[in-house]
Structures are given as C-alpha cells and as structure tokens.
C-alpha positions as CSV (number, residue, x, y, z in Angstrom):
1,M,-28.1,46.3,42.7
2,E,-30.1,49.5,43.4
3,D,-27.5,51.5,41.6
4,L,-28.0,49.3,38.5
5,S,-31.8,49.8,38.8
6,N,-31.3,53.5,39.0
7,L,-29.0,53.5,35.9
8,Y,-31.6,51.5,34.0
9,Q,-34.4,53.8,35.0
10,E,-32.3,56.8,33.8
11,V,-31.6,55.1,30.4
12,I,-35.3,54.5,29.9
13,L,-36.4,58.0,30.9
14,E,-33.7,59.7,28.7
15,A,-34.7,57.5,25.7
16,A,-38.4,58.3,26.2
17,K,-37.6,62.0,26.3
18,E,-35.4,62.0,23.2
19,A,-37.5,59.5,21.2
20,H,-35.0,58.7,18.3
21,G,-36.7,57.8,15.1
22,R,-40.0,59.6,15.9
23,K,-41.4,61.5,12.9
24,E,-44.7,63.3,12.3
25,D,-44.8,62.2,8.7
26,L,-43.5,58.8,7.6
27,E,-43.7,59.7,3.9
28,G,-41.3,62.6,4.2
29,G,-37.7,62.6,2.9
30,K,-36.3,61.0,-0.2
31,A,-35.2,57.4,-0.1
32,A,-32.0,56.2,-1.8
33,S,-32.7,54.8,-5.3
34,S,-31.5,51.4,-4.3
35,S,-33.5,51.2,-1.1
36,H,-36.9,49.7,-0.3
37,C,-39.4,50.7,2.3
38,A,-41.7,48.4,4.3
39,Y,-44.5,49.6,6.6
40,A,-46.1,47.9,9.7
41,S,-48.3,49.1,12.5
42,G,-48.9,47.8,16.0
43,F,-51.3,48.3,18.8
44,N,-51.3,47.3,22.5
45,P,-54.9,47.2,23.6
46,S,-53.9,46.8,27.3
47,C,-52.7,50.4,27.6
48,G,-53.5,52.0,24.2
49,D,-49.9,52.2,22.8
50,E,-49.9,52.4,19.0
51,V,-47.2,52.7,16.4
52,E,-46.8,53.0,12.7
53,M,-43.3,52.2,11.4
54,K,-41.4,52.7,8.2
55,V,-38.3,50.6,7.7
56,E,-36.0,51.5,4.8
57,T,-33.6,48.8,3.7
58,E,-30.8,48.8,1.3
59,G,-30.0,45.3,0.2
60,E,-30.1,43.2,3.4
61,S,-29.2,46.2,5.7
62,I,-31.6,48.4,7.6
63,R,-30.8,51.9,6.4
64,K,-33.4,53.9,8.5
65,I,-36.3,53.3,10.9
66,A,-38.9,56.0,11.4
67,W,-42.0,55.7,13.5
68,K,-45.0,57.7,14.7
69,G,-47.5,57.0,17.4
70,E,-48.5,57.4,20.9
71,G,-47.4,55.4,23.9
72,C,-46.3,55.3,27.5
73,A,-42.7,56.1,28.4
74,I,-41.7,52.5,28.3
75,C,-43.0,52.0,24.8
76,T,-41.5,55.2,23.6
77,A,-38.1,54.5,25.2
78,S,-38.1,51.0,23.8
79,L,-38.8,52.3,20.3
80,S,-36.1,54.9,20.6
81,I,-33.4,52.5,21.8
82,M,-34.5,49.8,19.3
83,T,-34.2,52.4,16.4
84,D,-30.6,53.2,17.4
85,L,-29.6,49.6,17.9
86,M,-31.0,48.4,14.6
87,Q,-29.4,51.1,12.4
88,G,-27.1,49.4,9.8
89,K,-28.0,45.9,11.0
90,S,-28.8,43.2,8.5
91,R,-32.3,41.7,8.4
92,K,-30.8,38.5,10.0
93,E,-29.0,40.4,12.7
94,A,-32.2,42.5,13.5
95,L,-34.3,39.3,13.8
96,S,-31.7,37.8,16.1
97,L,-31.7,40.9,18.3
98,Y,-35.6,40.7,18.3
99,K,-35.2,37.1,19.7
100,D,-32.7,38.3,22.3
101,F,-35.1,41.0,23.4
102,L,-38.0,38.6,23.5
103,K,-35.9,36.3,25.8
104,L,-35.1,39.2,28.0
105,M,-38.8,40.0,28.4
106,D,-39.6,36.3,29.0
107,S,-36.9,36.3,31.8
108,R,-39.1,38.2,34.2
109,G,-36.1,40.1,35.2
110,E,-34.0,37.1,36.3
111,G,-30.4,36.6,35.1
112,E,-28.5,38.9,32.9
113,A,-29.3,40.6,29.6
114,P,-27.4,39.6,26.5
115,E,-24.6,42.0,25.6
116,S,-26.0,42.2,22.1
117,L,-28.9,44.3,23.4
118,K,-26.6,47.2,24.6
119,D,-28.9,50.0,26.0
120,A,-32.0,47.7,25.5
121,S,-30.6,45.7,28.4
122,A,-32.2,48.4,30.6
123,F,-35.6,46.8,30.1
124,I,-34.6,43.9,32.3
125,G,-36.4,45.7,35.1
126,V,-39.5,46.1,33.0
127,A,-39.6,42.3,32.5
128,R,-40.5,42.0,36.2
129,F,-43.9,43.6,35.4
130,P,-46.0,41.4,33.1
131,M,-48.4,44.3,32.3
132,R,-45.5,46.4,31.0
133,I,-43.9,43.8,28.8
134,K,-46.2,44.4,25.9
135,C,-45.3,48.1,26.1
136,A,-41.6,47.3,25.7
137,L,-42.2,44.8,23.0
138,L,-44.6,46.8,20.7
139,G,-41.9,48.5,18.6
140,W,-39.8,45.3,18.3
141,T,-42.8,43.2,17.1
142,T,-43.8,45.9,14.7
143,L,-40.2,46.0,13.3
144,K,-40.3,42.2,13.0
145,E,-43.6,42.4,11.0
146,A,-42.2,45.0,8.7
147,L,-39.0,43.0,8.0
148,E,-40.9,39.7,7.5
149,G,-43.5,41.4,5.3
150,E,-40.9,43.1,3.2
151,G,-39.5,39.8,2.0
152,K,-42.9,38.5,0.7
C-alpha cells in the first residue's frame, strides 16, 4: 500500500510541476470558427487558491481548456490532470467524470477510484484530508460551471 501512496504522490508532484493547460493570457490564440468559448472562475477561501478558466468547445466536445491562477500543489496538479483528462470529451462525459471525481473526494480515501479517472485517481490520498479536498476540487467545479453556463 505504501508503494501505491508513493506512486500517487509522484503523479501529483509531477502534474503540479508541469501544469498542463496553464496560460498567462486566456485570450491568446485563435479559436476555430465553429468553436465556442465559455469562461468561469473559482476561489477557495480556505487556502487562497484561485483559477480563471476558458473552455473551448466544438459542438458537444471539449476542444481545449486553458486556465490561469495561483494555487497550492494539489490544486495545480488537479487542474493539470483534469485538463488532460477532459480533452476531446463530450460535455456529458465531462460532467460524468466530474461526478466520479466528486465521489472520489467524498470517499475520504476508502475503497478504489473509478478507472474512468485515470491519473486523477491519484487524488484518493488527498481525499483523506478534508482541508485539502477543496484544493483538489477547485478546477473541477470551475470546469462544471463553465460547461453549465455555456449552455444557457
């Protein structure tokens, strides 16, 4: 079990260092003519994590996620892994993955993570620490808000 914990820690630390999807300017780059962009922001007052997110969709599929903000390693790693996981997913698939991740965080680290979460399963260890759950969830809830707001 300790080997698994070490692997999970390594996945989180590497994802925090690489920070996939992080951009300094969310307005940069040219979107495809058939795509639509939605924006959302999130804030975690318990530790000061904050994120602004741009979600570019084409039809029902997520074409690209870009984000900027400041956060702890758990928040940054979760955003990075979520960005990779959501690439190319439909809105419905993304919201289903959000629910899977929410269940993982509600598990308090008991049981097994759903296979659908892939590298995001590493956060099962974070679920044991209630004060860190909001850090891991911030990007996911911000994405959910962007996707739900886009349809209105």
